[in-house]
N, C-alpha and C positions, 0 to 999 in steps of 0.2 A: 466467367470474369475474369478469375485470377489469370487464365492466358492472355486475353485482351490487354489487363494490365502490364504484365512487361513489353507488350510491344511500346518502344520509345516515342510512335507516333501518336499514338493515343491516348498516353500520359500528356504529351504535348498539347494535344488538340482539346484536353478534358481541362487543363489547366486555366489555356486558353479562352475558353466556353465559359466556364463558371465566373472566370473574371470580367468577363465583358457582358455574361446576361445578370450577375448582381449589380453592376451600372446601369444596365437599361432594364431591369427590373426594380430599382429605387424610382428612377423616371418615371417609367409606368405607372405607377405606385401615388406618385407624387401629382404628377399633371392632374390626373379625373378628380384627385381631394382637393384641390385648391380650384379647382373651373367650377366643381360643384359647390361648392363653400362661397361663390362670388353670385349676387345677385342675377338674378336670368342665367345661371352657369347652368342648372339643369338643358335648357336650350340650346345653349350653344356648343356643351359636349354634344349633344346627340347632334348636331348639324355638321362638328367637326369632325364624327365617327362617321356617319353619313357619307361627308366627300370624300374624304379617305379612303373609304371603302370602295367608291367609283371609280376612285383616280387610281389606285391602286388595281384594281378590275382590267382595267385599260391598258396596266403594264404592263400584267404578268405575261399576254401572251407572247409579246416581244422578248421581254427576260427568259424565258424558258430558250427561244431559240438561241440566243448569247449564249446560254452554258451548254446548250449542246454543242455549239460551234467553238468554242473554247476551250481554255483549260481552264478547269474548274478550279483548281489553284487558286490561280490568277480570278476568279472570279469570286471562290471565299476572302481572299487577301482584301481586292475592291470594297469587297461589303463592312470591313472594319475602317479603310479609309475612309469612307461614305461618313459609317459613325463617328469618327472622328471630328473631319473635318464640319460636319452639320453642327454638332453638340457642341464643340468649341468655339464657333461664329454666333450658335445662342444663348452658351453661357457669356462672351464677352458684351453680348448687346443686352442682356439682365443686368450683368453688373457695372455698364455703363450708365444706363437708364435709371440704376437705381432703384429697379421694383421690379415689375412685369405685368402686362396688362394679358384680356383674353388673346389676340391677339399673337402676344407671344407666346401663351401657352398652345394654342393650336398649333401653331409652326412646331415647335417641340413634339406634342406629341403625333404629329405627320411624320417628320424626321423618323421616331422612334418606329412607327408603324412601318416604312419605308424600311428599316436598318433588316427587321426581322423578312420583311418581301426580299430582301437580294442575297440574307445570310442564310436560311433554311434551305432553300435550292439547291443551291452551291454545296451547301455541307454533304448535303445525305448524295448526291450526286458525285462527291468527291471521297465520300465514304466506300460508298458501292464500290468503287473503282480500287481502293486500294486494300479494303479486306475483303481475306477469303470467304468465301460464299457461308461457309461451315458458322461462322462467328455470327452471323446479320444479327439472330436472336441473342443474343450474348451484348451486341453493339447496341443492340434499339433501346436494352434494359437498361443499361449501360451510361447511355445519352439521356435518358428520363430521370434516374438518378444523378446525374451529374443538373441537367439543366433545372429540376425540380428542388434541388438540394441551394440551387444560386436563389430560384425565386423566395427559398422560407429565408435564406439570409435576408433578402432583399425585403421584404416582407417585417420581418424584423426590424432591419433597419429603417426600414422608411418612416414609419410614425417620430421615429427619432429624430432623423434628419428635418423632417417639414417643418417641426416644432422651433427646430433651434438655428437652421441655416438657412441661408437664402435659397434661393432656387437657381441663381448663377455660380453659386457653389457647387451645389449640388450635380449643377450641371459639367462644370467643372472637370467634379470628380470622375461622373462618367465618362467624360473624353479622354479622361487616363486610362482607363480600363479597356477602350476601345486601341488605343496604340499600344498596351502592353501586347493584349490579343494578337494583333498585327506582328508582332513582334517576334512572339513564340511561333507563330504557325508561318510565318516568311521560311524557319529551320526546317521542315519540313518534307522530305524527300519527295519528288513527287514526279511522274513520267505522265504524257498527256495520251493515251493508249486509245482514246476515243477518234480520233481528232483524224486519222489515217482514213477510217471507213465515212467520216464527216466529208473529206476534202473528197471522196468520190459519189456521192452524193450530191441529188442535184440541190440548188439553193430555194428554198422556200420562202412565203411570206409567211409574218407572225399569224397569222390570223389561217394561212394556212397548214402552218405543221400543227398549228390546236386540233386543226380536221384529223390531220395528219394523226395526230396521237388518239385522236375519238373513234378513228376507222380501224385501230390497231386493241382497242378497249372494245369497238361494237362484234367483234367478231369472239369476244367471250362475254356474251350479256349477265351470267350469275356473277362471275367475276366482279364487271363493273358496279350493277347492283352491291356487293357484299362493298367495294370502298365506295363508293359516293356514303348509302345508309351507313356504315361503321364511322362515317367524318362527323355523323351530327351531334355527338357530345364535343368535340373540339369546336365547331361551329357556336354549340350553345355557348359556348364558355368564352367563343370571342365575342357574340353579342350581350351575353354577359356581365362582361367586365364594365359596358355601359349600365349596366343595372346594378351591380353588386356597390358602389357609394353610393347610389342614390335609397338601397333597399336600407343600409346601413344607417344613413342619416335621416331617412323622411318615414320609411316604416319602423324602423327598430328603436329610433330618434336616439344613436348612439355615436362617442364619436372614435377619432382618427383608427385610435386603438385595438377595435375593435373588429374595425377595417383591416388593420395588419395583423391582429391575429386570427382572422379566417384566412390569410391569404396563408402563413405559417400552416399550420392544420392544413389547409389545403395540398400545401405541399409534401406534407407529412405524409399524405395518403397516395399523393402523387409517385414519393420514393417509393414507399411501400408495396405500390403494382412493379416498378422499376427494379426490385430486387426479384420480385415473388412471379411476376409472366415471363419471363423467358422459361423457368423451367414449366411452369404450368403450361406453355406452348408448346414444348419439348415432349411434355406427356400425354396431351389432351387436343393439340392442334388447334391452331387459330381460328375454327369456325368453332370449336365448342367453347372455347377459352372469350370471345368477345361475346358473344350475347349476354355472359353472365355480367361483365364487368357492365357492359351498358344496360343493364337490370340494375346496376346498384347507384350509376350516375340516374338513371330514373328514379328512384327512393329518394335520392341527394335531394334532387327538384323537388318531388314530391313536398318533402319534409319544410324547404323554403316557401310553399307556398302556403300548404295548410298550418304550422304552427310556425307562424312568426315571433320569436325568443332569442334571444341572445345566445343561449345555450346550445340552443337546435340548430342555429346558425354553423356554430362551429359542429356541430354533428354531422350537417349537411354540407360541408365545406371539405372534412374526409372524405365524406362517400364521392361527394363531384371530383377530386381529386385522384383519387383511385379509381372511379369507375372511365374517366378522362384519359387519364394516363392508358391504365392499362389498355383499353380500346386504341390508343396510338400505338403503344408498342407492338403490340398483335398486328394490326395494320399495316405497318410501318416494316414489322419481318416479313410479311408475306410481300409487301410492294418491293422489298429486294430481291426477294426471292423471286419473283412472278416478272417482275416488267425489264426487258431487255435495255442494257444500258445505253446503249444508242438513239434509246426513244426515253429513256427516263426521262429529261427536261419536257418535252413535247408532252408525253402524259402526265408531269406533275404538273403543266402547265394547263393541261385538260381538268384537272381536278383543282389547280387553283383558284380557273374562272369559276368553275362549278360553286366552290367556297366564297367566292365575292360575290357572285351574284346572288347566290340566297344570304349570305349574312348585309347585302345590301336589302334588299327585301326584309328580313328580318328585322335592321336597325330600325329602318322604316315604320315599321308594323308595330314597334314594343316605345316609340319615339311617342307615336299618337296614343298609342296607349298610357302610357305615365302622364302625358301631359292629362287626362281622362280619370284616371282611374288610380294613380300609382304603378311601384313596380310588382306586386303579385300574381294580378292579372297577368301580367306581361310573361312572369317564369311560367304562369298555368302554359300560354301558348306555346312557347320552348319547351314544358311538359308534353304534349303533345305529337308534337314531331317528332320528340325523341322516342314516346312509344311507338311511332308509328315509324319511324326509324329501327325499331328495336324488332318488328313482325318481319319487314325485309328481311335483316341479317339473319332471321332463324329462321327465314324460307331459305335463303340461299347458301345457308354454312355448308352443305355437303360441299361444292367447289373447296373448300379447302381441309376438308377432315385428313384427307392424307398429308398434306403437309402444313407448312413449311417445318 
């Protein structure tokens, strides 16, 4: 990691990312909490989450093709400009109206999720192109540490800002962080080396490009199963983002500080994973470390289901943070090593489509379960799926024992 930090491009990217992530993290904390506190807010939040997931699923195939056909730096900067413009507009609307309603909160949530959808595929394709292959493991660990440090800060700031400032002010601060991130990343040198191959390749429709990514993966079945199954902790966390505020407010009967504390300790676990996983992967391979990190994640989910209390909620959050981040670091390093850069956008789009489809189905399921029985049975469903995925990863782990 020290060698990476000597690279001025990485230092600038980290500064931009941590700033933007703090701003986005505060907003993503504030909106669900404010929605859940409103009359009928749980149902509204579920509907917004479901609609957002479906829309982004339909959008992702086209975006993956755009990433492969255009400058990765241009796409990365475009995500920051979108974040700034959308958030600044919503901040102005909230300030002019003197408040917010469900529609405003829904729009903010959608824009925040769209920003993440635009930003992360472009960022990883950009990094794969500008960083030497030998540094991928350290890079993924460093990016996880940076992202989770930002979320830890956001988790601490979130309860304070929600209780003392209006949503318009919070959004205004978030918009400023996007603009700062754009300014920093625009100074990073870059050359679009992949565009020569792209220009010579035949033009395909978005959905045919996803099919092309699938054909690349179909020729590597064990690798595909490993990548798909090891994504389950991340999908669980994304679906859990709907459940966590409900679990805290209704199951635990706690206030915003508990929700914020959970975000902080989740980030602490993830930061520990970001520091430790590159070394563990280098020593034991991703094929051996992912089952362990997924097992820790499953243990955290089991604690939520079986022992609903504030102290154990925080213990579970640490385990979930470490397990999710550990799986993400190992999986990302393997993707960077094993997927050709010229098809990275299309392969990434396939997994994004898989993620969105599964997330849509699970979000629909947990909304129905929460309405009938509360958050604990919904977490039990997710725990069962994580355990099934853990078995699949364990059986396919040999495909990665030699590397990355």
